[in-house]
PyMOL Python script that loads the backbone (N, CA, C, O; Angstrom):
from pymol import cmd

cmd.read_pdbstr("""\
ATOM      1  N   MET A   1       5.528  15.663  24.960  1.00  0.00           N
ATOM      2  CA  MET A   1       4.702  14.675  24.295  1.00  0.00           C
ATOM      3  C   MET A   1       3.879  13.927  25.331  1.00  0.00           C
ATOM      4  O   MET A   1       4.410  13.416  26.317  1.00  0.00           O
ATOM      5  N   ASP A   2       2.601  13.873  25.095  1.00  0.00           N
ATOM      6  CA  ASP A   2       1.749  13.123  26.000  1.00  0.00           C
ATOM      7  C   ASP A   2       1.206  11.878  25.292  1.00  0.00           C
ATOM      8  O   ASP A   2       1.484  11.649  24.115  1.00  0.00           O
ATOM      9  N   VAL A   3       0.439  11.091  26.019  1.00  0.00           N
ATOM     10  CA  VAL A   3      -0.058   9.816  25.508  1.00  0.00           C
ATOM     11  C   VAL A   3      -1.006  10.030  24.330  1.00  0.00           C
ATOM     12  O   VAL A   3      -0.986   9.255  23.374  1.00  0.00           O
ATOM     13  N   ASP A   4      -1.822  11.058  24.388  1.00  0.00           N
ATOM     14  CA  ASP A   4      -2.768  11.326  23.306  1.00  0.00           C
ATOM     15  C   ASP A   4      -2.045  11.633  21.999  1.00  0.00           C
ATOM     16  O   ASP A   4      -2.472  11.197  20.931  1.00  0.00           O
ATOM     17  N   TYR A   5      -0.960  12.378  22.086  1.00  0.00           N
ATOM     18  CA  TYR A   5      -0.207  12.710  20.878  1.00  0.00           C
ATOM     19  C   TYR A   5       0.448  11.463  20.278  1.00  0.00           C
ATOM     20  O   TYR A   5       0.465  11.299  19.058  1.00  0.00           O
ATOM     21  N   VAL A   6       0.980  10.596  21.116  1.00  0.00           N
ATOM     22  CA  VAL A   6       1.607   9.370  20.633  1.00  0.00           C
ATOM     23  C   VAL A   6       0.572   8.475  19.955  1.00  0.00           C
ATOM     24  O   VAL A   6       0.850   7.873  18.919  1.00  0.00           O
ATOM     25  N   ILE A   7      -0.615   8.390  20.540  1.00  0.00           N
ATOM     26  CA  ILE A   7      -1.694   7.603  19.921  1.00  0.00           C
ATOM     27  C   ILE A   7      -2.110   8.229  18.592  1.00  0.00           C
ATOM     28  O   ILE A   7      -2.330   7.518  17.611  1.00  0.00           O
ATOM     29  N   HIS A   8      -2.217   9.550  18.557  1.00  0.00           N
ATOM     30  CA  HIS A   8      -2.554  10.237  17.303  1.00  0.00           C
ATOM     31  C   HIS A   8      -1.486   9.989  16.240  1.00  0.00           C
ATOM     32  O   HIS A   8      -1.807   9.738  15.079  1.00  0.00           O
ATOM     33  N   LEU A   9      -0.238  10.058  16.634  1.00  0.00           N
ATOM     34  CA  LEU A   9       0.853   9.843  15.690  1.00  0.00           C
ATOM     35  C   LEU A   9       0.853   8.408  15.160  1.00  0.00           C
ATOM     36  O   LEU A   9       1.053   8.189  13.965  1.00  0.00           O
ATOM     37  N   GLY A  10       0.631   7.441  16.034  1.00  0.00           N
ATOM     38  CA  GLY A  10       0.561   6.051  15.589  1.00  0.00           C
ATOM     39  C   GLY A  10      -0.606   5.807  14.662  1.00  0.00           C
ATOM     40  O   GLY A  10      -0.482   5.086  13.673  1.00  0.00           O
ATOM     41  N   ARG A  11      -1.749   6.411  14.981  1.00  0.00           N
ATOM     42  CA  ARG A  11      -2.923   6.249  14.116  1.00  0.00           C
ATOM     43  C   ARG A  11      -2.691   6.884  12.751  1.00  0.00           C
ATOM     44  O   ARG A  11      -3.046   6.306  11.724  1.00  0.00           O
ATOM     45  N   HIS A  12      -2.101   8.062  12.743  1.00  0.00           N
ATOM     46  CA  HIS A  12      -1.823   8.751  11.474  1.00  0.00           C
ATOM     47  C   HIS A  12      -0.827   7.949  10.630  1.00  0.00           C
ATOM     48  O   HIS A  12      -0.946   7.890   9.406  1.00  0.00           O
ATOM     49  N   THR A  13       0.142   7.341  11.289  1.00  0.00           N
ATOM     50  CA  THR A  13       1.118   6.509  10.581  1.00  0.00           C
ATOM     51  C   THR A  13       0.451   5.295   9.956  1.00  0.00           C
ATOM     52  O   THR A  13       0.723   4.960   8.803  1.00  0.00           O
ATOM     53  N   MET A  14      -0.416   4.637  10.705  1.00  0.00           N
ATOM     54  CA  MET A  14      -1.111   3.463  10.174  1.00  0.00           C
ATOM     55  C   MET A  14      -2.062   3.834   9.046  1.00  0.00           C
ATOM     56  O   MET A  14      -2.172   3.098   8.065  1.00  0.00           O
ATOM     57  N   GLU A  15      -2.751   4.962   9.169  1.00  0.00           N
ATOM     58  CA  GLU A  15      -3.638   5.413   8.096  1.00  0.00           C
ATOM     59  C   GLU A  15      -2.861   5.721   6.823  1.00  0.00           C
ATOM     60  O   GLU A  15      -3.310   5.395   5.724  1.00  0.00           O
ATOM     61  N   THR A  16      -1.702   6.345   6.968  1.00  0.00           N
ATOM     62  CA  THR A  16      -0.874   6.662   5.805  1.00  0.00           C
ATOM     63  C   THR A  16      -0.354   5.392   5.144  1.00  0.00           C
ATOM     64  O   THR A  16      -0.352   5.288   3.917  1.00  0.00           O
ATOM     65  N   ALA A  17       0.084   4.433   5.941  1.00  0.00           N
ATOM     66  CA  ALA A  17       0.576   3.171   5.387  1.00  0.00           C
ATOM     67  C   ALA A  17      -0.531   2.430   4.656  1.00  0.00           C
ATOM     68  O   ALA A  17      -0.294   1.864   3.589  1.00  0.00           O
ATOM     69  N   LEU A  18      -1.731   2.426   5.210  1.00  0.00           N
ATOM     70  CA  LEU A  18      -2.853   1.766   4.554  1.00  0.00           C
ATOM     71  C   LEU A  18      -3.240   2.486   3.271  1.00  0.00           C
ATOM     72  O   LEU A  18      -3.570   1.848   2.272  1.00  0.00           O
ATOM     73  N   LEU A  19      -3.200   3.800   3.298  1.00  0.00           N
ATOM     74  CA  LEU A  19      -3.533   4.583   2.109  1.00  0.00           C
ATOM     75  C   LEU A  19      -2.540   4.329   0.977  1.00  0.00           C
ATOM     76  O   LEU A  19      -2.924   4.278  -0.191  1.00  0.00           O
ATOM     77  N   ILE A  20      -1.279   4.173   1.322  1.00  0.00           N
ATOM     78  CA  ILE A  20      -0.260   3.934   0.303  1.00  0.00           C
ATOM     79  C   ILE A  20      -0.335   2.507  -0.229  1.00  0.00           C
ATOM     80  O   ILE A  20      -0.148   2.283  -1.425  1.00  0.00           O
ATOM     81  N   ALA A  21      -0.605   1.547   0.639  1.00  0.00           N
ATOM     82  CA  ALA A  21      -0.621   0.145   0.229  1.00  0.00           C
ATOM     83  C   ALA A  21      -1.929  -0.277  -0.420  1.00  0.00           C
ATOM     84  O   ALA A  21      -1.961  -1.294  -1.113  1.00  0.00           O
ATOM     85  N   ALA A  22      -3.005   0.469  -0.221  1.00  0.00           N
ATOM     86  CA  ALA A  22      -4.328   0.056  -0.691  1.00  0.00           C
ATOM     87  C   ALA A  22      -4.406  -0.216  -2.193  1.00  0.00           C
ATOM     88  O   ALA A  22      -4.951  -1.253  -2.572  1.00  0.00           O
ATOM     89  N   PRO A  23      -3.894   0.654  -3.073  1.00  0.00           N
ATOM     90  CA  PRO A  23      -4.025   0.352  -4.503  1.00  0.00           C
ATOM     91  C   PRO A  23      -3.342  -0.955  -4.905  1.00  0.00           C
ATOM     92  O   PRO A  23      -3.893  -1.724  -5.692  1.00  0.00           O
ATOM     93  N   ILE A  24      -2.165  -1.206  -4.380  1.00  0.00           N
ATOM     94  CA  ILE A  24      -1.442  -2.429  -4.732  1.00  0.00           C
ATOM     95  C   ILE A  24      -2.166  -3.647  -4.173  1.00  0.00           C
ATOM     96  O   ILE A  24      -2.298  -4.661  -4.858  1.00  0.00           O
ATOM     97  N   LEU A  25      -2.630  -3.553  -2.941  1.00  0.00           N
ATOM     98  CA  LEU A  25      -3.340  -4.679  -2.338  1.00  0.00           C
ATOM     99  C   LEU A  25      -4.635  -4.988  -3.077  1.00  0.00           C
ATOM    100  O   LEU A  25      -4.960  -6.156  -3.290  1.00  0.00           O
ATOM    101  N   ILE A  26      -5.373  -3.965  -3.467  1.00  0.00           N
ATOM    102  CA  ILE A  26      -6.631  -4.181  -4.180  1.00  0.00           C
ATOM    103  C   ILE A  26      -6.394  -4.830  -5.536  1.00  0.00           C
ATOM    104  O   ILE A  26      -7.112  -5.756  -5.912  1.00  0.00           O
ATOM    105  N   VAL A  27      -5.397  -4.356  -6.271  1.00  0.00           N
ATOM    106  CA  VAL A  27      -5.101  -4.937  -7.586  1.00  0.00           C
ATOM    107  C   VAL A  27      -4.631  -6.383  -7.444  1.00  0.00           C
ATOM    108  O   VAL A  27      -5.048  -7.243  -8.220  1.00  0.00           O
ATOM    109  N   CYS A  28      -3.772  -6.661  -6.470  1.00  0.00           N
ATOM    110  CA  CYS A  28      -3.298  -8.041  -6.271  1.00  0.00           C
ATOM    111  C   CYS A  28      -4.431  -8.958  -5.832  1.00  0.00           C
ATOM    112  O   CYS A  28      -4.488 -10.116  -6.247  1.00  0.00           O
ATOM    113  N   MET A  29      -5.322  -8.457  -5.005  1.00  0.00           N
ATOM    114  CA  MET A  29      -6.451  -9.274  -4.570  1.00  0.00           C
ATOM    115  C   MET A  29      -7.400  -9.555  -5.737  1.00  0.00           C
ATOM    116  O   MET A  29      -7.868 -10.682  -5.895  1.00  0.00           O
ATOM    117  N   ALA A  30      -7.680  -8.554  -6.541  1.00  0.00           N
ATOM    118  CA  ALA A  30      -8.568  -8.748  -7.681  1.00  0.00           C
ATOM    119  C   ALA A  30      -7.960  -9.710  -8.707  1.00  0.00           C
ATOM    120  O   ALA A  30      -8.651 -10.590  -9.221  1.00  0.00           O
ATOM    121  N   SER A  31      -6.675  -9.541  -9.000  1.00  0.00           N
ATOM    122  CA  SER A  31      -6.047 -10.455  -9.963  1.00  0.00           C
ATOM    123  C   SER A  31      -5.965 -11.869  -9.398  1.00  0.00           C
ATOM    124  O   SER A  31      -6.082 -12.837 -10.150  1.00  0.00           O
ATOM    125  N   GLY A  32      -5.769 -12.005  -8.096  1.00  0.00           N
ATOM    126  CA  GLY A  32      -5.755 -13.332  -7.482  1.00  0.00           C
ATOM    127  C   GLY A  32      -7.101 -14.022  -7.576  1.00  0.00           C
ATOM    128  O   GLY A  32      -7.167 -15.222  -7.844  1.00  0.00           O
ATOM    129  N   ILE A  33      -8.179 -13.275  -7.359  1.00  0.00           N
ATOM    130  CA  ILE A  33      -9.520 -13.855  -7.478  1.00  0.00           C
ATOM    131  C   ILE A  33      -9.808 -14.268  -8.916  1.00  0.00           C
ATOM    132  O   ILE A  33     -10.353 -15.346  -9.155  1.00  0.00           O
ATOM    133  N   ILE A  34      -9.446 -13.421  -9.871  1.00  0.00           N
ATOM    134  CA  ILE A  34      -9.683 -13.742 -11.278  1.00  0.00           C
ATOM    135  C   ILE A  34      -8.889 -14.970 -11.696  1.00  0.00           C
ATOM    136  O   ILE A  34      -9.428 -15.850 -12.368  1.00  0.00           O
ATOM    137  N   VAL A  35      -7.622 -15.047 -11.314  1.00  0.00           N
ATOM    138  CA  VAL A  35      -6.799 -16.206 -11.662  1.00  0.00           C
ATOM    139  C   VAL A  35      -7.322 -17.462 -10.973  1.00  0.00           C
ATOM    140  O   VAL A  35      -7.318 -18.537 -11.572  1.00  0.00           O
ATOM    141  N   SER A  36      -7.768 -17.345  -9.732  1.00  0.00           N
ATOM    142  CA  SER A  36      -8.322 -18.510  -9.029  1.00  0.00           C
ATOM    143  C   SER A  36      -9.583 -19.018  -9.713  1.00  0.00           C
ATOM    144  O   SER A  36      -9.779 -20.226  -9.845  1.00  0.00           O
ATOM    145  N   LEU A  37     -10.435 -18.099 -10.147  1.00  0.00           N
ATOM    146  CA  LEU A  37     -11.627 -18.513 -10.884  1.00  0.00           C
ATOM    147  C   LEU A  37     -11.252 -19.199 -12.201  1.00  0.00           C
ATOM    148  O   LEU A  37     -11.852 -20.204 -12.583  1.00  0.00           O
ATOM    149  N   PHE A  38     -10.256 -18.644 -12.885  1.00  0.00           N
ATOM    150  CA  PHE A  38      -9.797 -19.253 -14.131  1.00  0.00           C
ATOM    151  C   PHE A  38      -9.226 -20.644 -13.882  1.00  0.00           C
ATOM    152  O   PHE A  38      -9.480 -21.569 -14.654  1.00  0.00           O
ATOM    153  N   GLN A  39      -8.465 -20.793 -12.817  1.00  0.00           N
ATOM    154  CA  GLN A  39      -7.899 -22.103 -12.480  1.00  0.00           C
ATOM    155  C   GLN A  39      -8.987 -23.095 -12.092  1.00  0.00           C
ATOM    156  O   GLN A  39      -8.887 -24.280 -12.411  1.00  0.00           O
ATOM    157  N   THR A  40     -10.007 -22.630 -11.419  1.00  0.00           N
ATOM    158  CA  THR A  40     -11.100 -23.515 -11.026  1.00  0.00           C
ATOM    159  C   THR A  40     -11.880 -23.985 -12.254  1.00  0.00           C
ATOM    160  O   THR A  40     -12.248 -25.156 -12.348  1.00  0.00           O
ATOM    161  N   VAL A  41     -12.124 -23.087 -13.177  1.00  0.00           N
ATOM    162  CA  VAL A  41     -12.888 -23.441 -14.378  1.00  0.00           C
ATOM    163  C   VAL A  41     -12.098 -24.393 -15.265  1.00  0.00           C
ATOM    164  O   VAL A  41     -12.653 -25.357 -15.791  1.00  0.00           O
ATOM    165  N   THR A  42     -10.806 -24.128 -15.433  1.00  0.00           N
ATOM    166  CA  THR A  42      -9.997 -24.942 -16.347  1.00  0.00           C
ATOM    167  C   THR A  42      -9.277 -26.089 -15.650  1.00  0.00           C
ATOM    168  O   THR A  42      -8.694 -26.941 -16.321  1.00  0.00           O
ATOM    169  N   GLN A  43      -9.303 -26.130 -14.337  1.00  0.00           N
ATOM    170  CA  GLN A  43      -8.633 -27.149 -13.528  1.00  0.00           C
ATOM    171  C   GLN A  43      -7.120 -27.190 -13.777  1.00  0.00           C
ATOM    172  O   GLN A  43      -6.501 -28.254 -13.759  1.00  0.00           O
ATOM    173  N   ILE A  44      -6.552 -26.023 -14.006  1.00  0.00           N
ATOM    174  CA  ILE A  44      -5.095 -25.896 -14.149  1.00  0.00           C
ATOM    175  C   ILE A  44      -4.538 -25.528 -12.774  1.00  0.00           C
ATOM    176  O   ILE A  44      -5.014 -24.581 -12.147  1.00  0.00           O
ATOM    177  N   ARG A  45      -3.543 -26.264 -12.305  1.00  0.00           N
ATOM    178  CA  ARG A  45      -2.949 -26.011 -10.987  1.00  0.00           C
ATOM    179  C   ARG A  45      -1.467 -25.684 -11.145  1.00  0.00           C
ATOM    180  O   ARG A  45      -0.607 -26.479 -10.766  1.00  0.00           O
ATOM    181  N   ASP A  46      -1.181 -24.536 -11.694  1.00  0.00           N
ATOM    182  CA  ASP A  46       0.203 -24.111 -11.894  1.00  0.00           C
ATOM    183  C   ASP A  46       0.471 -22.912 -11.001  1.00  0.00           C
ATOM    184  O   ASP A  46      -0.267 -21.928 -11.053  1.00  0.00           O
ATOM    185  N   MET A  47       1.509 -22.978 -10.186  1.00  0.00           N
ATOM    186  CA  MET A  47       1.814 -21.903  -9.247  1.00  0.00           C
ATOM    187  C   MET A  47       2.310 -20.638  -9.948  1.00  0.00           C
ATOM    188  O   MET A  47       2.086 -19.532  -9.456  1.00  0.00           O
ATOM    189  N   THR A  48       2.977 -20.788 -11.087  1.00  0.00           N
ATOM    190  CA  THR A  48       3.462 -19.598 -11.786  1.00  0.00           C
ATOM    191  C   THR A  48       2.307 -18.815 -12.383  1.00  0.00           C
ATOM    192  O   THR A  48       2.414 -17.605 -12.586  1.00  0.00           O
ATOM    193  N   LEU A  49       1.209 -19.492 -12.663  1.00  0.00           N
ATOM    194  CA  LEU A  49       0.045 -18.805 -13.219  1.00  0.00           C
ATOM    195  C   LEU A  49      -0.565 -17.841 -12.205  1.00  0.00           C
ATOM    196  O   LEU A  49      -1.168 -16.842 -12.596  1.00  0.00           O
ATOM    197  N   THR A  50      -0.422 -18.121 -10.921  1.00  0.00           N
ATOM    198  CA  THR A  50      -0.974 -17.222  -9.907  1.00  0.00           C
ATOM    199  C   THR A  50      -0.048 -16.036  -9.622  1.00  0.00           C
ATOM    200  O   THR A  50      -0.525 -14.952  -9.285  1.00  0.00           O
ATOM    201  N   MET A  51       1.248 -16.225  -9.752  1.00  0.00           N
ATOM    202  CA  MET A  51       2.193 -15.159  -9.393  1.00  0.00           C
ATOM    203  C   MET A  51       2.399 -14.135 -10.498  1.00  0.00           C
ATOM    204  O   MET A  51       2.511 -12.942 -10.216  1.00  0.00           O
ATOM    205  N   ALA A  52       2.451 -14.569 -11.735  1.00  0.00           N
ATOM    206  CA  ALA A  52       2.756 -13.651 -12.837  1.00  0.00           C
ATOM    207  C   ALA A  52       1.746 -12.508 -12.958  1.00  0.00           C
ATOM    208  O   ALA A  52       2.168 -11.355 -13.050  1.00  0.00           O
ATOM    209  N   PRO A  53       0.434 -12.767 -12.962  1.00  0.00           N
ATOM    210  CA  PRO A  53      -0.505 -11.631 -13.056  1.00  0.00           C
ATOM    211  C   PRO A  53      -0.434 -10.690 -11.853  1.00  0.00           C
ATOM    212  O   PRO A  53      -0.625  -9.482 -11.998  1.00  0.00           O
ATOM    213  N   LYS A  54      -0.163 -11.231 -10.678  1.00  0.00           N
ATOM    214  CA  LYS A  54      -0.048 -10.374  -9.496  1.00  0.00           C
ATOM    215  C   LYS A  54       1.165  -9.460  -9.606  1.00  0.00           C
ATOM    216  O   LYS A  54       1.087  -8.276  -9.278  1.00  0.00           O
ATOM    217  N   LEU A  55       2.291 -10.011 -10.071  1.00  0.00           N
ATOM    218  CA  LEU A  55       3.492  -9.185 -10.226  1.00  0.00           C
ATOM    219  C   LEU A  55       3.300  -8.114 -11.291  1.00  0.00           C
ATOM    220  O   LEU A  55       3.706  -6.967 -11.106  1.00  0.00           O
ATOM    221  N   VAL A  56       2.682  -8.488 -12.401  1.00  0.00           N
ATOM    222  CA  VAL A  56       2.429  -7.515 -13.471  1.00  0.00           C
ATOM    223  C   VAL A  56       1.459  -6.447 -12.976  1.00  0.00           C
ATOM    224  O   VAL A  56       1.666  -5.257 -13.218  1.00  0.00           O
ATOM    225  N   GLY A  57       0.408  -6.865 -12.286  1.00  0.00           N
ATOM    226  CA  GLY A  57      -0.565  -5.904 -11.753  1.00  0.00           C
ATOM    227  C   GLY A  57       0.054  -4.964 -10.732  1.00  0.00           C
ATOM    228  O   GLY A  57      -0.216  -3.763 -10.746  1.00  0.00           O
ATOM    229  N   ALA A  58       0.883  -5.504  -9.846  1.00  0.00           N
ATOM    230  CA  ALA A  58       1.542  -4.657  -8.851  1.00  0.00           C
ATOM    231  C   ALA A  58       2.495  -3.673  -9.524  1.00  0.00           C
ATOM    232  O   ALA A  58       2.565  -2.509  -9.130  1.00  0.00           O
ATOM    233  N   GLY A  59       3.220  -4.129 -10.526  1.00  0.00           N
ATOM    234  CA  GLY A  59       4.127  -3.235 -11.248  1.00  0.00           C
ATOM    235  C   GLY A  59       3.399  -2.119 -11.966  1.00  0.00           C
ATOM    236  O   GLY A  59       3.817  -0.962 -11.912  1.00  0.00           O
ATOM    237  N   LEU A  60       2.310  -2.460 -12.640  1.00  0.00           N
ATOM    238  CA  LEU A  60       1.526  -1.435 -13.337  1.00  0.00           C
ATOM    239  C   LEU A  60       0.875  -0.464 -12.355  1.00  0.00           C
ATOM    240  O   LEU A  60       0.771   0.731 -12.628  1.00  0.00           O
ATOM    241  N   THR A  61       0.442  -0.984 -11.219  1.00  0.00           N
ATOM    242  CA  THR A  61      -0.158  -0.117 -10.200  1.00  0.00           C
ATOM    243  C   THR A  61       0.870   0.862  -9.658  1.00  0.00           C
ATOM    244  O   THR A  61       0.558   2.033  -9.440  1.00  0.00           O
ATOM    245  N   ILE A  62       2.081   0.396  -9.441  1.00  0.00           N
ATOM    246  CA  ILE A  62       3.139   1.298  -8.967  1.00  0.00           C
ATOM    247  C   ILE A  62       3.464   2.346 -10.029  1.00  0.00           C
ATOM    248  O   ILE A  62       3.717   3.504  -9.698  1.00  0.00           O
ATOM    249  N   LEU A  63       3.458   1.947 -11.299  1.00  0.00           N
ATOM    250  CA  LEU A  63       3.709   2.925 -12.361  1.00  0.00           C
ATOM    251  C   LEU A  63       2.597   3.966 -12.448  1.00  0.00           C
ATOM    252  O   LEU A  63       2.862   5.145 -12.685  1.00  0.00           O
ATOM    253  N   ILE A  64       1.362   3.535 -12.258  1.00  0.00           N
ATOM    254  CA  ILE A  64       0.233   4.454 -12.379  1.00  0.00           C
ATOM    255  C   ILE A  64       0.098   5.335 -11.135  1.00  0.00           C
ATOM    256  O   ILE A  64      -0.047   6.553 -11.246  1.00  0.00           O
ATOM    257  N   PHE A  65       0.144   4.717  -9.950  1.00  0.00           N
ATOM    258  CA  PHE A  65      -0.096   5.445  -8.708  1.00  0.00           C
ATOM    259  C   PHE A  65       1.178   5.843  -7.968  1.00  0.00           C
ATOM    260  O   PHE A  65       1.102   6.389  -6.867  1.00  0.00           O
ATOM    261  N   GLY A  66       2.336   5.585  -8.546  1.00  0.00           N
ATOM    262  CA  GLY A  66       3.596   5.853  -7.853  1.00  0.00           C
ATOM    263  C   GLY A  66       3.789   7.308  -7.488  1.00  0.00           C
ATOM    264  O   GLY A  66       4.248   7.611  -6.386  1.00  0.00           O
ATOM    265  N   ASN A  67       3.452   8.208  -8.382  1.00  0.00           N
ATOM    266  CA  ASN A  67       3.618   9.640  -8.104  1.00  0.00           C
ATOM    267  C   ASN A  67       2.722  10.068  -6.950  1.00  0.00           C
ATOM    268  O   ASN A  67       3.152  10.819  -6.076  1.00  0.00           O
ATOM    269  N   TRP A  68       1.477   9.592  -6.943  1.00  0.00           N
ATOM    270  CA  TRP A  68       0.550   9.917  -5.869  1.00  0.00           C
ATOM    271  C   TRP A  68       1.040   9.355  -4.536  1.00  0.00           C
ATOM    272  O   TRP A  68       0.983  10.036  -3.512  1.00  0.00           O
ATOM    273  N   MET A  69       1.521   8.108  -4.552  1.00  0.00           N
ATOM    274  CA  MET A  69       2.040   7.495  -3.322  1.00  0.00           C
ATOM    275  C   MET A  69       3.237   8.277  -2.793  1.00  0.00           C
ATOM    276  O   MET A  69       3.361   8.500  -1.589  1.00  0.00           O
ATOM    277  N   LEU A  70       4.109   8.688  -3.694  1.00  0.00           N
ATOM    278  CA  LEU A  70       5.292   9.447  -3.284  1.00  0.00           C
ATOM    279  C   LEU A  70       4.898  10.795  -2.695  1.00  0.00           C
ATOM    280  O   LEU A  70       5.505  11.239  -1.720  1.00  0.00           O
ATOM    281  N   GLN A  71       3.901  11.448  -3.262  1.00  0.00           N
ATOM    282  CA  GLN A  71       3.447  12.728  -2.722  1.00  0.00           C
ATOM    283  C   GLN A  71       2.869  12.562  -1.317  1.00  0.00           C
ATOM    284  O   GLN A  71       3.091  13.406  -0.449  1.00  0.00           O
ATOM    285  N   ILE A  72       2.128  11.473  -1.092  1.00  0.00           N
ATOM    286  CA  ILE A  72       1.588  11.207   0.245  1.00  0.00           C
ATOM    287  C   ILE A  72       2.730  10.977   1.235  1.00  0.00           C
ATOM    288  O   ILE A  72       2.699  11.493   2.352  1.00  0.00           O
ATOM    289  N   LEU A  73       3.736  10.205   0.826  1.00  0.00           N
ATOM    290  CA  LEU A  73       4.879   9.946   1.708  1.00  0.00           C
ATOM    291  C   LEU A  73       5.672  11.211   2.007  1.00  0.00           C
ATOM    292  O   LEU A  73       6.108  11.417   3.140  1.00  0.00           O
ATOM    293  N   ILE A  74       5.860  12.054   1.006  1.00  0.00           N
ATOM    294  CA  ILE A  74       6.585  13.311   1.215  1.00  0.00           C
ATOM    295  C   ILE A  74       5.818  14.216   2.163  1.00  0.00           C
ATOM    296  O   ILE A  74       6.410  14.836   3.046  1.00  0.00           O
ATOM    297  N   GLN A  75       4.508  14.295   1.986  1.00  0.00           N
ATOM    298  CA  GLN A  75       3.681  15.117   2.874  1.00  0.00           C
ATOM    299  C   GLN A  75       3.738  14.598   4.307  1.00  0.00           C
ATOM    300  O   GLN A  75       3.855  15.385   5.246  1.00  0.00           O
ATOM    301  N   PHE A  76       3.655  13.284   4.481  1.00  0.00           N
ATOM    302  CA  PHE A  76       3.711  12.692   5.820  1.00  0.00           C
ATOM    303  C   PHE A  76       5.076  12.929   6.464  1.00  0.00           C
ATOM    304  O   PHE A  76       5.154  13.295   7.636  1.00  0.00           O
ATOM    305  N   THR A  77       6.146  12.723   5.705  1.00  0.00           N
ATOM    306  CA  THR A  77       7.494  12.911   6.237  1.00  0.00           C
ATOM    307  C   THR A  77       7.742  14.361   6.617  1.00  0.00           C
ATOM    308  O   THR A  77       8.332  14.641   7.661  1.00  0.00           O
ATOM    309  N   THR A  78       7.299  15.275   5.782  1.00  0.00           N
ATOM    310  CA  THR A  78       7.448  16.695   6.093  1.00  0.00           C
ATOM    311  C   THR A  78       6.696  17.055   7.367  1.00  0.00           C
ATOM    312  O   THR A  78       7.199  17.805   8.204  1.00  0.00           O
ATOM    313  N   GLU A  79       5.490  16.516   7.508  1.00  0.00           N
ATOM    314  CA  GLU A  79       4.699  16.778   8.718  1.00  0.00           C
ATOM    315  C   GLU A  79       5.389  16.227   9.966  1.00  0.00           C
ATOM    316  O   GLU A  79       5.421  16.892  11.002  1.00  0.00           O
ATOM    317  N   ILE A  80       5.933  15.029   9.872  1.00  0.00           N
ATOM    318  CA  ILE A  80       6.619  14.419  11.014  1.00  0.00           C
ATOM    319  C   ILE A  80       7.865  15.221  11.386  1.00  0.00           C
ATOM    320  O   ILE A  80       8.097  15.494  12.564  1.00  0.00           O
ATOM    321  N   PHE A  81       8.665  15.598  10.392  1.00  0.00           N
ATOM    322  CA  PHE A  81       9.872  16.374  10.687  1.00  0.00           C
ATOM    323  C   PHE A  81       9.535  17.739  11.270  1.00  0.00           C
ATOM    324  O   PHE A  81      10.258  18.240  12.131  1.00  0.00           O
ATOM    325  N   THR A  82       8.447  18.344  10.809  1.00  0.00           N
ATOM    326  CA  THR A  82       8.024  19.625  11.370  1.00  0.00           C
ATOM    327  C   THR A  82       7.639  19.466  12.835  1.00  0.00           C
ATOM    328  O   THR A  82       7.978  20.308  13.666  1.00  0.00           O
ATOM    329  N   GLN A  83       6.934  18.389  13.150  1.00  0.00           N
ATOM    330  CA  GLN A  83       6.546  18.155  14.541  1.00  0.00           C
ATOM    331  C   GLN A  83       7.752  17.827  15.410  1.00  0.00           C
ATOM    332  O   GLN A  83       7.802  18.242  16.568  1.00  0.00           O
ATOM    333  N   VAL A  84       8.717  17.096  14.881  1.00  0.00           N
ATOM    334  CA  VAL A  84       9.939  16.800  15.627  1.00  0.00           C
ATOM    335  C   VAL A  84      10.706  18.095  15.906  1.00  0.00           C
ATOM    336  O   VAL A  84      11.229  18.294  17.003  1.00  0.00           O
ATOM    337  N   GLN A  85      10.764  18.958  14.914  1.00  0.00           N
ATOM    338  CA  GLN A  85      11.451  20.231  15.084  1.00  0.00           C
ATOM    339  C   GLN A  85      10.731  21.074  16.140  1.00  0.00           C
ATOM    340  O   GLN A  85      11.382  21.740  16.944  1.00  0.00           O
ATOM    341  N   PHE A  86       9.393  21.052  16.145  1.00  0.00           N
ATOM    342  CA  PHE A  86       8.627  21.814  17.125  1.00  0.00           C
ATOM    343  C   PHE A  86       8.883  21.312  18.534  1.00  0.00           C
ATOM    344  O   PHE A  86       9.035  22.116  19.455  1.00  0.00           O
ATOM    345  N   TYR A  87       8.936  19.983  18.724  1.00  0.00           N
ATOM    346  CA  TYR A  87       9.152  19.437  20.047  1.00  0.00           C
ATOM    347  C   TYR A  87      10.629  19.489  20.470  1.00  0.00           C
ATOM    348  O   TYR A  87      10.942  19.359  21.653  1.00  0.00           O
ATOM    349  N   GLY A  88      11.529  19.680  19.501  1.00  0.00           N
ATOM    350  CA  GLY A  88      12.942  19.750  19.822  1.00  0.00           C
ATOM    351  C   GLY A  88      13.365  21.098  20.375  1.00  0.00           C
ATOM    352  O   GLY A  88      14.446  21.217  20.951  1.00  0.00           O
ATOM    353  N   GLN A  89      12.551  22.092  20.213  1.00  0.00           N
ATOM    354  CA  GLN A  89      12.923  23.438  20.662  1.00  0.00           C
ATOM    355  C   GLN A  89      12.596  23.668  22.100  1.00  0.00           C
ATOM    356  O   GLN A  89      12.849  24.752  22.625  1.00  0.00           O
TER     357      GLN A  89
END
""", "prot")
cmd.dss("prot")
cmd.show_as("cartoon", "prot")
cmd.util.cbc("prot")
cmd.orient("prot")
């Protein structure tokens, strides 16, 4: 293993983590902006009002994109184990 491979592996790991987290982060950010706008218009300052839509959105996103996220994780894990096996010989 050389330095270039370690950098490639770290970059691939970060890209995979971002790819998996992106749908949940985008939905939570969008619901947070919508709830903040609603709170600003109505002048309601309730902390539970900000958390409930984010939790529901994150849950629905996991239900919708969960299979895709799992396939990405399985592909990444298989690739890593294959490379470990190659370097172990």
